[in-house]
Steps between C-alpha positions, in 0.01 A plus 500: 500500500502805724534443872261648752807652662587719202516869589288594195120478539361215286276731297772756423625466143876544514660216304615557141415236242854360498498462879153341501606256228818411687313448828252274319772309319360580155599717208379853443327391177309232691388760749381723214316201352317444829401866498376474139280208605356709784645281771639798684487874460792688649476863599675752279685810603448839335741404222315175429760269653358183654527469876416178680385467860546219748141399423591483130798281586280267705259473206794446265620216722154340473511538119843342472394214728197427283691523172776276634229242570401512132197728527455715187462878526126501425443254784732700728289810432182312592655349815619842617157649429333229707754535782441876506124442516537253786721746691245779451216276618698392807573863584130583466403207724754611759365856483142379548598272788680787673200725450271237659705488820 
């Protein structure tokens, strides 16, 4: 997982697929499989090469944690969708609370 002390901004897509796979401790084909299942969508450069960000690596870590616990890919997709929804709702609540002050 990427550290908060990394010099690269978390949203900046800079990691090649082989580097992302190595950092996640999985194979490149597994990473492609996760992409095929819509679990993550890396940015692509002008030539179409995948580039992963720190945020992608954090999400990839969550995916590998869930799959190592025996969760199938369909369930992983649903869990990630729900977690994303909860995060968006929390951000909206925080925004509304700040606006009220």
